[in-house]
KOLBAVO-810647 format. One record per atom (N, C-alpha, C, CB): residue in three letters; x, y, z. Coordinates in steps of 0.02 Angstrom, whole numbers. Glycine has a CB too. Example, Ala and Ser with C-alpha at 12.3 -4.5 7.8 and 13.67 -1.06 7.14 Angstrom:
residues 2
[ala; [660; -284; 390]] [ala; [615; -225; 390]] [ala; [660; -165; 390]] [ala; [565; -224; 452]] [ser; [642; -112; 354]] [ser; [684; -53; 357]] [ser; [645; 2; 394]] [ser; [704; -30; 286]] 
***
This chain:
residues 177
[met; [1089; -522; -3868]] [met; [1022; -547; -3857]] [met; [977; -521; -3914]] [met; [995; -525; -3787]] [lys; [934; -565; -3938]] [lys; [886; -547; -3990]] [lys; [817; -546; -3958]] [lys; [889; -596; -4050]] [leu; [779; -491; -3970]] [leu; [713; -483; -3942]] [leu; [661; -479; -3997]] [leu; [711; -422; -3897]] [gly; [604; -509; -3984]] [gly; [548; -505; -4029]] [gly; [486; -483; -3992]] [gly; [537; -572; -4065]] [ile; [435; -465; -4029]] [ile; [371; -442; -4003]] [ile; [316; -490; -4029]] [ile; [357; -366; -4023]] [glu; [270; -509; -3985]] [glu; [212; -547; -4006]] [glu; [149; -509; -3991]] [glu; [210; -616; -3973]] [met; [102; -511; -4039]] [met; [39; -476; -4030]] [met; [-17; -515; -4064]] [met; [42; -403; -4057]] [phe; [-74; -518; -4030]] [phe; [-134; -543; -4063]] [phe; [-157; -491; -4114]] [phe; [-191; -558; -4012]] [ala; [-157; -508; -4177]] [ala; [-180; -461; -4228]] [ala; [-256; -464; -4230]] [ala; [-148; -478; -4298]] [thr; [-287; -410; -4206]] [thr; [-360; -405; -4203]] [thr; [-381; -339; -4235]] [thr; [-386; -411; -4130]] [gly; [-445; -331; -4243]] [gly; [-471; -267; -4271]] [gly; [-462; -208; -4224]] [gly; [-544; -274; -4287]] [tyr; [-447; -219; -4162]] [tyr; [-441; -163; -4114]] [tyr; [-368; -155; -4090]] [tyr; [-488; -174; -4054]] [ala; [-323; -195; -4117]] [ala; [-252; -190; -4099]] [ala; [-216; -150; -4156]] [ala; [-219; -262; -4088]] [met; [-153; -137; -4144]] [met; [-113; -106; -4197]] [met; [-112; -154; -4257]] [met; [-39; -91; -4172]] [arg; [-115; -126; -4317]] [arg; [-115; -168; -4377]] [arg; [-47; -206; -4383]] [arg; [-127; -124; -4440]] [pro; [-49; -268; -4409]] [pro; [13; -306; -4415]] [pro; [68; -271; -4454]] [pro; [-1; -372; -4447]] [asp; [49; -236; -4508]] [asp; [101; -201; -4548]] [asp; [131; -143; -4509]] [asp; [71; -176; -4614]] [glu; [89; -107; -4472]] [glu; [114; -51; -4431]] [glu; [156; -75; -4374]] [glu; [57; -9; -4405]] [leu; [136; -129; -4341]] [leu; [175; -157; -4286]] [leu; [244; -181; -4311]] [leu; [136; -215; -4254]] [ala; [245; -217; -4367]] [ala; [308; -244; -4393]] [ala; [354; -186; -4413]] [ala; [295; -290; -4455]] [arg; [327; -135; -4443]] [arg; [369; -78; -4464]] [arg; [398; -43; -4402]] [arg; [327; -28; -4506]] [ala; [356; -33; -4351]] [ala; [378; 0; -4288]] [ala; [431; -43; -4255]] [ala; [316; 11; -4238]] [cys; [422; -108; -4253]] [cys; [472; -153; -4222]] [cys; [538; -153; -4260]] [cys; [446; -223; -4218]] [glu; [533; -153; -4326]] [glu; [593; -153; -4366]] [glu; [632; -87; -4356]] [glu; [576; -164; -4441]] [glu; [597; -31; -4354]] [glu; [628; 34; -4343]] [glu; [662; 38; -4275]] [glu; [575; 90; -4350]] [arg; [638; 0; -4227]] [arg; [665; 3; -4159]] [arg; [717; -53; -4146]] [arg; [607; -2; -4108]] [gly; [732; -91; -4198]] [gly; [787; -140; -4193]] [gly; [768; -208; -4166]] [gly; [839; -112; -4151]] [phe; [704; -223; -4161]] [phe; [685; -290; -4139]] [phe; [704; -341; -4193]] [phe; [609; -294; -4124]] [glu; [718; -402; -4170]] [glu; [739; -455; -4215]] [glu; [680; -486; -4253]] [glu; [776; -509; -4176]] [ser; [621; -489; -4218]] [ser; [565; -525; -4247]] [ser; [499; -498; -4221]] [ser; [571; -599; -4233]] [val; [446; -513; -4260]] [val; [378; -499; -4238]] [val; [338; -565; -4248]] [val; [346; -437; -4278]] [trp; [296; -579; -4199]] [trp; [261; -643; -4197]] [trp; [186; -633; -4191]] [trp; [287; -686; -4137]] [phe; [149; -677; -4224]] [phe; [76; -676; -4222]] [phe; [51; -745; -4202]] [phe; [45; -653; -4290]] [pro; [9; -751; -4152]] [pro; [-21; -815; -4134]] [pro; [-83; -829; -4178]] [pro; [-42; -817; -4058]] [glu; [-108; -889; -4171]] [glu; [-166; -908; -4212]] [glu; [-220; -943; -4170]] [glu; [-144; -954; -4269]] [his; [-281; -920; -4179]] [his; [-340; -957; -4158]] [his; [-392; -942; -4212]] [his; [-365; -936; -4085]] [thr; [-409; -992; -4252]] [thr; [-458; -980; -4306]] [thr; [-528; -966; -4277]] [thr; [-462; -1041; -4353]] [his; [-542; -995; -4219]] [his; [-607; -987; -4188]] [his; [-601; -1009; -4116]] [his; [-661; -1027; -4225]] [ile; [-647; -990; -4076]] [ile; [-653; -1015; -4007]] [ile; [-724; -1039; -3998]] [ile; [-634; -960; -3953]] [pro; [-735; -1102; -3983]] [pro; [-803; -1127; -3973]] [pro; [-839; -1088; -3918]] [pro; [-802; -1202; -3956]] [ala; [-902; -1076; -3927]] [ala; [-941; -1037; -3878]] [ala; [-946; -1073; -3812]] [ala; [-1011; -1022; -3905]] [ser; [-947; -1139; -3815]] [ser; [-950; -1179; -3754]] [ser; [-884; -1217; -3748]] [ser; [-1011; -1228; -3755]] [arg; [-848; -1204; -3693]] [arg; [-783; -1238; -3684]] [arg; [-781; -1271; -3616]] [arg; [-724; -1188; -3692]] [arg; [-752; -1331; -3614]] [arg; [-736; -1366; -3552]] [arg; [-664; -1354; -3533]] [arg; [-751; -1440; -3559]] [thr; [-622; -1342; -3583]] [thr; [-550; -1335; -3572]] [thr; [-534; -1269; -3537]] [thr; [-513; -1339; -3638]] [pro; [-503; -1272; -3478]] [pro; [-485; -1209; -3445]] [pro; [-427; -1175; -3481]] [pro; [-468; -1223; -3372]] [phe; [-428; -1110; -3480]] [phe; [-374; -1069; -3508]] [phe; [-311; -1081; -3468]] [phe; [-394; -993; -3508]] [pro; [-254; -1098; -3499]] [pro; [-192; -1113; -3462]] [pro; [-166; -1053; -3422]] [pro; [-138; -1135; -3512]] [gly; [-189; -992; -3440]] [gly; [-167; -933; -3403]] [gly; [-201; -925; -3336]] [gly; [-178; -871; -3443]] [gly; [-249; -970; -3321]] [gly; [-280; -970; -3256]] [gly; [-336; -919; -3246]] [gly; [-230; -959; -3205]] [val; [-350; -878; -3293]] [val; [-404; -829; -3287]] [val; [-454; -842; -3344]] [val; [-375; -756; -3290]] [glu; [-504; -799; -3349]] [glu; [-550; -803; -3404]] [glu; [-514; -793; -3470]] [glu; [-607; -752; -3396]] [leu; [-534; -828; -3521]] [leu; [-501; -823; -3587]] [leu; [-506; -752; -3613]] [leu; [-531; -872; -3638]] [pro; [-450; -720; -3627]] [pro; [-451; -652; -3654]] [pro; [-486; -650; -3723]] [pro; [-380; -624; -3659]] [lys; [-522; -596; -3735]] [lys; [-564; -592; -3795]] [lys; [-523; -595; -3861]] [lys; [-604; -527; -3794]] [glu; [-460; -574; -3859]] [glu; [-421; -575; -3921]] [glu; [-412; -645; -3950]] [glu; [-353; -544; -3909]] [tyr; [-421; -696; -3909]] [tyr; [-414; -766; -3934]] [tyr; [-468; -780; -3987]] [tyr; [-421; -817; -3876]] [ser; [-525; -749; -3981]] [ser; [-579; -762; -4030]] [ser; [-585; -706; -4081]] [ser; [-646; -772; -3995]] [his; [-538; -658; -4082]] [his; [-542; -600; -4127]] [his; [-484; -594; -4174]] [his; [-548; -538; -4087]] [thr; [-441; -646; -4178]] [thr; [-380; -638; -4218]] [thr; [-393; -639; -4293]] [thr; [-331; -694; -4201]] [his; [-353; -600; -4327]] [his; [-352; -602; -4401]] [his; [-319; -667; -4421]] [his; [-314; -540; -4433]] [asp; [-326; -686; -4483]] [asp; [-294; -746; -4510]] [asp; [-218; -739; -4502]] [asp; [-314; -758; -4586]] [leu; [-186; -792; -4478]] [leu; [-113; -791; -4466]] [leu; [-73; -772; -4528]] [leu; [-90; -859; -4441]] [phe; [-86; -805; -4584]] [phe; [-45; -795; -4644]] [phe; [-58; -727; -4677]] [phe; [-57; -851; -4694]] [val; [-119; -702; -4670]] [val; [-133; -633; -4694]] [val; [-94; -584; -4652]] [val; [-211; -617; -4692]] [ser; [-94; -593; -4586]] [ser; [-56; -548; -4542]] [ser; [18; -551; -4556]] [ser; [-69; -566; -4470]] [leu; [46; -611; -4566]] [leu; [118; -618; -4581]] [leu; [135; -584; -4647]] [leu; [138; -693; -4583]] [met; [91; -592; -4696]] [met; [105; -562; -4762]] [met; [100; -485; -4759]] [met; [57; -589; -4815]] [ala; [53; -459; -4720]] [ala; [47; -386; -4711]] [ala; [112; -359; -4680]] [ala; [-14; -369; -4667]] [ala; [136; -395; -4629]] [ala; [199; -375; -4596]] [ala; [257; -380; -4643]] [ala; [212; -417; -4535]] [ala; [259; -432; -4685]] [ala; [315; -441; -4733]] [ala; [316; -386; -4785]] [ala; [310; -508; -4767]] [ala; [258; -367; -4809]] [ala; [254; -317; -4861]] [ala; [275; -247; -4837]] [ala; [184; -316; -4889]] [ala; [270; -236; -4772]] [ala; [286; -170; -4745]] [ala; [357; -163; -4719]] [ala; [238; -153; -4690]] [thr; [395; -218; -4722]] [thr; [462; -219; -4692]] [thr; [514; -249; -4739]] [thr; [460; -257; -4627]] [lys; [576; -243; -4719]] [lys; [631; -270; -4762]] [lys; [673; -322; -4727]] [lys; [675; -213; -4784]] [thr; [684; -316; -4661]] [thr; [733; -359; -4627]] [thr; [706; -399; -4568]] [thr; [789; -318; -4603]] [ile; [655; -375; -4535]] [ile; [630; -407; -4473]] [ile; [605; -478; -4489]] [ile; [574; -364; -4441]] [lys; [620; -524; -4444]] [lys; [596; -593; -4453]] [lys; [522; -595; -4433]] [lys; [638; -645; -4411]] [leu; [486; -641; -4463]] [leu; [413; -647; -4454]] [leu; [398; -715; -4427]] [leu; [374; -635; -4521]] [gly; [365; -719; -4369]] [gly; [354; -783; -4338]] [gly; [281; -800; -4327]] [gly; [388; -785; -4274]] [ser; [266; -863; -4335]] [ser; [201; -890; -4315]] [ser; [209; -920; -4247]] [ser; [173; -943; -4367]] [gly; [171; -894; -4200]] [gly; [182; -915; -4130]] [gly; [118; -939; -4097]] [gly; [211; -859; -4089]] [ile; [90; -992; -4114]] [ile; [106; -1044; -4162]] [ile; [50; -1052; -4213]] [ile; [120; -1111; -4127]] [cys; [66; -1085; -4267]] [cys; [14; -1104; -4316]] [cys; [-19; -1167; -4291]] [cys; [43; -1114; -4389]] [leu; [-84; -1165; -4284]] [leu; [-121; -1225; -4260]] [leu; [-135; -1271; -4319]] [leu; [-188; -1205; -4224]] [ala; [-87; -1314; -4332]] [ala; [-86; -1356; -4393]] [ala; [-148; -1399; -4399]] [ala; [-24; -1400; -4392]] [met; [-175; -1423; -4343]] [met; [-231; -1468; -4348]] [met; [-295; -1434; -4369]] [met; [-241; -1502; -4283]] [glu; [-295; -1367; -4370]] [glu; [-353; -1330; -4392]] [glu; [-350; -1310; -4464]] [glu; [-362; -1270; -4350]] [arg; [-299; -1332; -4498]] [arg; [-287; -1312; -4568]] [arg; [-279; -1374; -4613]] [arg; [-224; -1267; -4573]] [asp; [-299; -1366; -4674]] [asp; [-284; -1417; -4725]] [asp; [-208; -1419; -4733]] [asp; [-320; -1402; -4795]] [pro; [-177; -1478; -4725]] [pro; [-104; -1480; -4726]] [pro; [-72; -1456; -4790]] [pro; [-81; -1549; -4714]] [ile; [-101; -1471; -4848]] [ile; [-71; -1450; -4911]] [ile; [-79; -1375; -4920]] [ile; [-103; -1487; -4970]] [thr; [-136; -1349; -4904]] [thr; [-148; -1276; -4909]] [thr; [-101; -1239; -4861]] [thr; [-222; -1258; -4894]] [met; [-94; -1266; -4801]] [met; [-49; -1235; -4752]] [met; [23; -1234; -4778]] [met; [-53; -1272; -4684]] [ala; [46; -1289; -4805]] [ala; [115; -1293; -4830]] [ala; [125; -1241; -4886]] [ala; [132; -1364; -4855]] [lys; [76; -1233; -4928]] [lys; [80; -1184; -4983]] [lys; [82; -1113; -4954]] [lys; [20; -1193; -5033]] [glu; [41; -1099; -4902]] [glu; [42; -1034; -4870]] [glu; [109; -1018; -4839]] [glu; [-12; -1031; -4819]] [val; [138; -1068; -4806]] [val; [202; -1060; -4773]] [val; [256; -1043; -4826]] [val; [222; -1124; -4733]] [ala; [257; -1084; -4879]] [ala; [307; -1073; -4932]] [ala; [299; -1005; -4965]] [ala; [302; -1129; -4984]] [ser; [237; -986; -4976]] [ser; [223; -922; -5011]] [ser; [246; -863; -4969]] [ser; [149; -915; -5027]] [val; [226; -863; -4905]] [val; [246; -807; -4859]] [val; [322; -807; -4852]] [val; [211; -814; -4788]] [asp; [352; -865; -4845]] [asp; [424; -866; -4837]] [asp; [460; -839; -4900]] [asp; [447; -939; -4820]] [gln; [438; -860; -4957]] [gln; [471; -838; -5019]] [gln; [458; -763; -5030]] [gln; [446; -879; -5080]] [leu; [397; -741; -5023]] [leu; [380; -672; -5034]] [leu; [412; -624; -4984]] [leu; [306; -663; -5033]] [ser; [431; -650; -4925]] [ser; [463; -608; -4875]] [ser; [539; -612; -4880]] [ser; [440; -629; -4805]] [gly; [565; -647; -4929]] [gly; [637; -653; -4936]] [gly; [668; -700; -4886]] [gly; [668; -587; -4931]] [gly; [631; -752; -4865]] [gly; [658; -800; -4820]] [gly; [659; -780; -4747]] [gly; [724; -816; -4841]] [arg; [613; -735; -4728]] [arg; [613; -709; -4658]] [arg; [565; -746; -4611]] [arg; [596; -636; -4659]] [leu; [529; -795; -4635]] [leu; [479; -828; -4593]] [leu; [513; -877; -4545]] [leu; [428; -864; -4637]] [ile; [490; -874; -4482]] [ile; [505; -924; -4432]] [ile; [439; -960; -4420]] [ile; [535; -894; -4366]] [phe; [434; -1022; -4442]] [phe; [371; -1058; -4440]] [phe; [366; -1101; -4376]] [phe; [363; -1102; -4502]] [gly; [327; -1076; -4328]] [gly; [312; -1114; -4268]] [gly; [245; -1151; -4279]] [gly; [309; -1067; -4206]] [ile; [247; -1215; -4268]] [ile; [188; -1258; -4281]] [ile; [173; -1300; -4219]] [ile; [200; -1304; -4344]] [gly; [110; -1311; -4205]] [gly; [91; -1352; -4147]] [gly; [19; -1372; -4150]] [gly; [105; -1315; -4082]] [gly; [-3; -1403; -4096]] [gly; [-72; -1429; -4093]] [gly; [-121; -1386; -4054]] [gly; [-71; -1496; -4062]] [gly; [-95; -1347; -4006]] [gly; [-140; -1305; -3967]] [gly; [-160; -1338; -3901]] [gly; [-201; -1289; -4007]] [trp; [-199; -1301; -3864]] [trp; [-219; -1322; -3795]] [trp; [-294; -1330; -3787]] [trp; [-193; -1272; -3743]] [asn; [-334; -1299; -3831]] [asn; [-406; -1296; -3823]] [asn; [-438; -1358; -3855]] [asn; [-435; -1232; -3854]] [val; [-458; -1407; -3815]] [val; [-483; -1470; -3840]] [val; [-543; -1458; -3886]] [val; [-503; -1515; -3781]] [glu; [-590; -1417; -3865]] [glu; [-651; -1407; -3906]] [glu; [-635; -1374; -3974]] [glu; [-702; -1364; -3867]] [glu; [-588; -1329; -3975]] [glu; [-566; -1298; -4037]] [glu; [-538; -1351; -4085]] [glu; [-514; -1244; -4024]] [met; [-495; -1395; -4059]] [met; [-467; -1447; -4100]] [met; [-518; -1496; -4123]] [met; [-413; -1482; -4064]] [glu; [-567; -1514; -4078]] [glu; [-619; -1561; -4098]] [glu; [-660; -1533; -4155]] [glu; [-664; -1578; -4039]] [met; [-676; -1468; -4153]] [met; [-716; -1439; -4207]] [met; [-679; -1441; -4274]] [met; [-734; -1367; -4189]] [ser; [-614; -1438; -4272]] [ser; [-574; -1435; -4334]] [ser; [-548; -1504; -4356]] [ser; [-516; -1388; -4325]] [ser; [-533; -1546; -4309]] [ser; [-494; -1607; -4325]] [ser; [-524; -1671; -4301]] [ser; [-427; -1601; -4296]] [gly; [-584; -1669; -4274]] [gly; [-614; -1731; -4249]] [gly; [-591; -1747; -4178]] [gly; [-597; -1789; -4294]] [arg; [-599; -1809; -4159]] [arg; [-582; -1830; -4091]] [arg; [-507; -1841; -4082]] [arg; [-619; -1893; -4073]] [arg; [-488; -1844; -4021]] [arg; [-417; -1848; -4000]] [arg; [-376; -1901; -4036]] [arg; [-414; -1861; -3929]] [pro; [-398; -1962; -4047]] [pro; [-354; -2011; -4077]] [pro; [-326; -1991; -4145]] [pro; [-390; -2075; -4085]] [ala; [-359; -1947; -4179]] [ala; [-335; -1925; -4246]] [ala; [-286; -1867; -4242]] [ala; [-394; -1904; -4289]] [trp; [-279; -1835; -4187]] [trp; [-238; -1773; -4183]] [trp; [-165; -1785; -4198]] [trp; [-245; -1743; -4114]] [ala; [-134; -1832; -4167]] [ala; [-62; -1843; -4178]] [ala; [-48; -1860; -4251]] [ala; [-36; -1900; -4133]] [ala; [-90; -1902; -4281]] [ala; [-81; -1921; -4351]] [ala; [-88; -1860; -4396]] [ala; [-131; -1975; -4371]] [arg; [-135; -1817; -4381]] [arg; [-145; -1757; -4422]] [arg; [-85; -1709; -4415]] [arg; [-211; -1720; -4403]] [leu; [-60; -1702; -4355]] [leu; [-2; -1658; -4345]] [leu; [59; -1686; -4381]] [leu; [13; -1649; -4270]] [arg; [70; -1751; -4377]] [arg; [127; -1783; -4413]] [arg; [118; -1772; -4489]] [arg; [130; -1861; -4397]] [lys; [57; -1778; -4513]] [lys; [45; -1768; -4584]] [lys; [60; -1696; -4603]] [lys; [-28; -1785; -4602]] [ser; [43; -1648; -4561]] [ser; [59; -1579; -4575]] [ser; [134; -1567; -4581]] [ser; [30; -1534; -4521]] [phe; [172; -1596; -4535]] [phe; [245; -1591; -4538]] [phe; [272; -1622; -4601]] [phe; [277; -1624; -4477]] [thr; [247; -1680; -4620]] [thr; [270; -1715; -4680]] [thr; [254; -1675; -4742]] [thr; [239; -1784; -4685]] [ile; [193; -1650; -4747]] [ile; [173; -1614; -4807]] [ile; [211; -1547; -4813]] [ile; [98; -1601; -4805]] [ala; [228; -1516; -4759]] [ala; [266; -1454; -4762]] [ala; [332; -1465; -4801]] [ala; [281; -1426; -4691]] [gly; [358; -1526; -4800]] [gly; [418; -1542; -4837]] [gly; [409; -1538; -4913]] [gly; [440; -1610; -4819]] [ile; [348; -1543; -4938]] [ile; [337; -1537; -5009]] [ile; [364; -1470; -5035]] [ile; [262; -1544; -5025]] [phe; [353; -1419; -4994]] [phe; [366; -1351; -5015]] [phe; [435; -1327; -4992]] [phe; [313; -1306; -4988]] [ser; [476; -1371; -4966]] [ser; [542; -1352; -4943]] [ser; [594; -1380; -4989]] [ser; [555; -1376; -4870]] [lys; [637; -1336; -5015]] [lys; [690; -1362; -5058]] [lys; [738; -1407; -5020]] [lys; [729; -1304; -5089]] [tyr; [735; -1405; -4954]] [tyr; [777; -1447; -4912]] [tyr; [745; -1513; -4896]] [tyr; [794; -1411; -4849]] [arg; [680; -1521; -4911]] [arg; [644; -1581; -4891]] [arg; [659; -1594; -4817]] [arg; [665; -1643; -4936]] [ala; [646; -1542; -4778]] [ala; [671; -1536; -4710]] [ala; [642; -1585; -4660]] [ala; [659; -1469; -4686]] [leu; [589; -1617; -4676]] [leu; [556; -1654; -4622]] [leu; [571; -1728; -4623]] [leu; [482; -1644; -4628]] [gly; [629; -1746; -4646]] [gly; [649; -1816; -4644]] [gly; [663; -1843; -4714]] [gly; [596; -1857; -4611]] [ser; [692; -1900; -4715]] [ser; [709; -1930; -4780]] [ser; [663; -1987; -4797]] [ser; [781; -1953; -4780]] [gln; [611; -1998; -4757]] [gln; [565; -2052; -4771]] [gln; [525; -2034; -4834]] [gln; [516; -2064; -4710]] [pro; [521; -2083; -4881]] [pro; [479; -2070; -4941]] [pro; [407; -2056; -4919]] [pro; [483; -2130; -4991]] [ser; [374; -2015; -4954]] [ser; [306; -1996; -4938]] [ser; [264; -1991; -5002]] [ser; [305; -1931; -4900]] [gln; [203; -2013; -4998]] [gln; [160; -2007; -5056]] [gln; [150; -1934; -5076]] [gln; [94; -2039; -5042]] [tyr; [158; -1887; -5028]] [tyr; [147; -1818; -5041]] [tyr; [204; -1786; -5078]] [tyr; [134; -1783; -4978]] [trp; [264; -1817; -5072]] [trp; [322; -1786; -5102]] [trp; [323; -1793; -5177]] [trp; [385; -1815; -5073]] [thr; [279; -1832; -5206]] [thr; [276; -1838; -5279]] [thr; [235; -1781; -5309]] [thr; [247; -1905; -5300]] [thr; [207; -1739; -5269]] [thr; [166; -1684; -5292]] [thr; [209; -1631; -5325]] [thr; [127; -1654; -5234]] [arg; [187; -1602; -5379]] [arg; [221; -1544; -5409]] [arg; [194; -1483; -5376]] [arg; [212; -1541; -5486]] [ala; [235; -1451; -5337]] [ala; [212; -1394; -5298]] [ala; [266; -1340; -5294]] [ala; [192; -1417; -5229]] [arg; [248; -1281; -5309]] [arg; [290; -1223; -5302]] [arg; [247; -1167; -5275]] [arg; [324; -1203; -5368]] [pro; [272; -1118; -5243]] [pro; [343; -1104; -5233]] [pro; [372; -1148; -5178]] [pro; [354; -1031; -5215]] [trp; [437; -1157; -5179]] [trp; [471; -1191; -5124]] [trp; [488; -1140; -5072]] [trp; [534; -1230; -5148]] [ser; [483; -1159; -5010]] [ser; [504; -1117; -4956]] [ser; [580; -1112; -4956]] [ser; [478; -1144; -4888]] [val; [606; -1058; -4931]] [val; [678; -1052; -4921]] [val; [696; -1065; -4848]] [val; [703; -982; -4943]] [leu; [648; -1087; -4809]] [leu; [661; -1104; -4738]] [leu; [712; -1159; -4734]] [leu; [598; -1124; -4702]] [glu; [759; -1151; -4689]] [glu; [808; -1204; -4674]] [glu; [774; -1253; -4626]] [glu; [875; -1174; -4642]] [pro; [797; -1315; -4625]] [pro; [765; -1365; -4582]] [pro; [757; -1344; -4510]] [pro; [804; -1429; -4585]] [ser; [805; -1309; -4482]] [ser; [802; -1290; -4412]] [ser; [748; -1238; -4399]] [ser; [870; -1264; -4389]] [lys; [721; -1207; -4450]] [lys; [671; -1157; -4442]] [lys; [599; -1185; -4452]] [lys; [684; -1100; -4490]] [ile; [594; -1249; -4468]] [ile; [528; -1279; -4474]] [ile; [518; -1322; -4413]] [ile; [521; -1320; -4541]] [gly; [464; -1309; -4377]] [gly; [451; -1350; -4319]] [gly; [420; -1310; -4264]] [gly; [514; -1381; -4294]] [gly; [408; -1342; -4208]] [gly; [376; -1306; -4154]] [gly; [393; -1336; -4088]] [gly; [300; -1305; -4164]] 
***
């Protein structure tokens, strides 16, 4: 059995580099960081956990900064995004961040990607609901620019003509959510 640890990286939690180092020393397979770029002050969407939204949701450090801090402090532990909220990020910038962290970590990134649950958070970042699925599909497609495997399908894409490096070393089965 492989076990991993997930933690909201905040200013009052253990630092991502220290957590990753401690997990690696104790034999854990992976360390995971969730993402919330922001939480709207006024929300209609109830927290799926059934209680008041925990404060760490609005206090998280940037996902890719946390992953890179963990990567720099360790040698073997896998690094996971649990999950990257793709609709809140520019797809090309996100793909470059993924490829960079994966390459600089020696191929240890497990890239979990998704849309999220907080309607107001997504609306602030991505507009109204009808655009969400298209934006998420675009994020998956663009991530293929930076993969030497072109992992996200064989459909020709206008984005694949871009000259972009570094390429991620992620295998196709490790891209997705």
